[in-house]
C-alpha positions, 0 to 999 in steps of 0.5 A: 771800692776798686782794689787798685784805687787807693783810699782818698781822704780828700774824696770821701773824708770829712767835709773840711778835707774835701774842700779848703781855701788852699786847694790847688787843683782838682786831682793829683796822682802819686806813683811810688813803690814805697808805702810810706811815701804814698801814705805821707803824700796822701795825707799831706796833699788831701787838704790841698786837692779835691782828689788824691789817688796813689799807685805803686806801679805804672800799671796801677797808675794807667788803670787809675788814669783810665777812670779819671783825669789828673791835673798833676802826677807826682812820680818816683823815677825808679818804679818796679818794672817800667821806670817813671821816666819810661812811663811818662814818655809813653803817656806823653806820646799818647797826648797827655799834657798832665804836669809831672813832678819827679821825686827820687832818692838817686839823683845825678846829672844824667837823670835830671837831663832825662827828667827834663826831656820827659817834660818834668815840671820839677825834680825833687830829691828825697827826703823832702819836706811837704812844703817843698812839694806843695811849692812845686805843685803851686807853680804847676797849677799857676802854669795850668791857669796861665801858661805864659806865667812860667815863661815870664819867670825864665831868666834872660840867660841868652844874654849871659845872665847867670842861671845861678850865682857864677854859672852861665849857660843855656844848654840842657846839661847846665840847666839840669845842673842848676836845677839839681843845685837848687834842690840840694843846696838847702840840705846838709848832704855832702856833694861830690863835683867831678869834671875836667880842669877848668869846667867850673867846679868851684863855681858850682860849689859856690853856687851851692853855698849861695843857694843854701841859706847857710849863714857861715862862710864859704871856705875853699882849700886845694888839697893838692897845694898843701903838703901832707904834713900841714894838711891836718893842721890846715883842716882841723887846727892845732894847739900851741906846742903841738909840733915844732914851730907851733908857737900859738894855737890856730883854728883850722878851716873846719872851724872857719867854715862852721855854719857854712860850707867847706870846699875840698878841691882836688880831694883825690890828691889827699893822702890816705892817712888824712882820708881816714881822719876826714871820714871820721869828721864827716860821720861824727861832725866833730873835729880834734885840733892837732895836739888837743885832747878834746873834740869840738862839734862843727856844723859844716856842709862839705863839698868836694871836687876832683878831676880824677876818676875816684872809682879807678883811684879806689881800685888802685888803692890810692883812695879809700873806698869807705870815704868814696861812698861817704862822699858819693851821696850826690855827684855833679858832673861838670860838662866840658866846654867842647860838649856845650858849644852853644854856650861858647858865644854866651860865655864869651859875651859874658866875659867880654862884658865883665872883663872890659868893665874890670879893665876899663877898656872898650868892649870890642864888637863881635860878629857871627864869624868871630863866634863861629871861630870860638865855637869850633875850637876844642877848648882843652882848658875849658871855660877857664881857657876861654876866659883867659883868651878873652882877657888876652884879646882885651889886653892886646886889642885883638879879637879873641879868635886871633889869640888862640892860633889860626887853626880854630880846632886847636891843633897847630897847622903844619907850617906853624908847628915848624916855626923856630922857637927863637922868633921875636914877638914882632916876627910872630905877629907878622907871620900871623897877620900874613896868614890871616890876610891869606885866609881872607883871600887878600881882602885887607878890610876882611883881614883887618876885621878878623884881626880886630884892628883898623884897615889903616893899621894893617896897611901901615904894617904891610907898607913897613914890611914892604919898605924893609924888603921883607 
């Protein structure tokens, strides 16, 4: 037996291990530097594959690939020497079309994007269940038999259909984000969501809860919106007489979220005294209401979010280092809208359709020119600002681009910056219409289209201003 070739029960074991009705493919290669993982997968996969081989490094894996074709490779991302991502990139360049499932204990958005770029069929977090890996392997084998099968299952997100509940987008970073959420949602591990204001951190938290299968409620609290004196009572509850004004006992949000998910928004604003108490709850899964003598157990999945740089807050002494590392099990980084411009038309159409139905107004037509104006605006308020602009346009009966100023880059033109603050709404409307008319080269039909009004309406306003001598 070749010393680099691992013993395979599927290849030379008992007859019932060599063949079985559930066999998914002819050969699988497991590449992981942890002996326990290799042994676990070898035993678990032996009943489902005709051949199971293992290697502890990419060099050993290359030696095995030189002797045998593998239908599926299951590789750890972090390998000694050459990483799993680098190794897969190299064998792809050599023309190998083997399906790859990456496994890792260290997941973040950048790693998920790199895995997708390397052509990974799936991305699974450690620790995982064998059934979870077999489900991914079945999808790979189904795709091998019918390459169009997976494409038929892709949701029509180009029209604004959410990839996960509430999350709309088509760019690589959003797809990778949704993939990670789908993987971690069933686990109880704490998740930390970081990103600028308006990027959809709560949407991501709700998607985690919706995909988790947990039967309890999703409960959210903004830590910056509650005074430090009341935050402990809000989270853990209190008993009657615990403090002045506590005329009756009250359950806290941890109790309301029992069996479900508690979303701690803006956790970077939490007082240091509360951070210590939260750390204890996360470690022991038990709470003590304010004024109570006994603790009670809770089954709560905690998802936290912040727009602050927590390592920087730790260094400045404003955030506990031990709590940061307790929260930092898995970090999801929400991309700002300016870094995903291809998603702006998708999101705009999604909001137009959703809000017009809610408001009972006709959804206005949009064209390529209009969407380009939205794409070139820098959106400092991110997705929340885009939604507000769409809603403002529907309220005023205008195209969205007409509601974010005439400069799509988001910086006011010099002439606009000098406008006096006392102008009436009518005067502001007139100045904006004349600017758009000038930008359209005096073409009234084009200016009316850009403004989202009829040419007749535009001509009536121009005639009124002319007759007034303005």
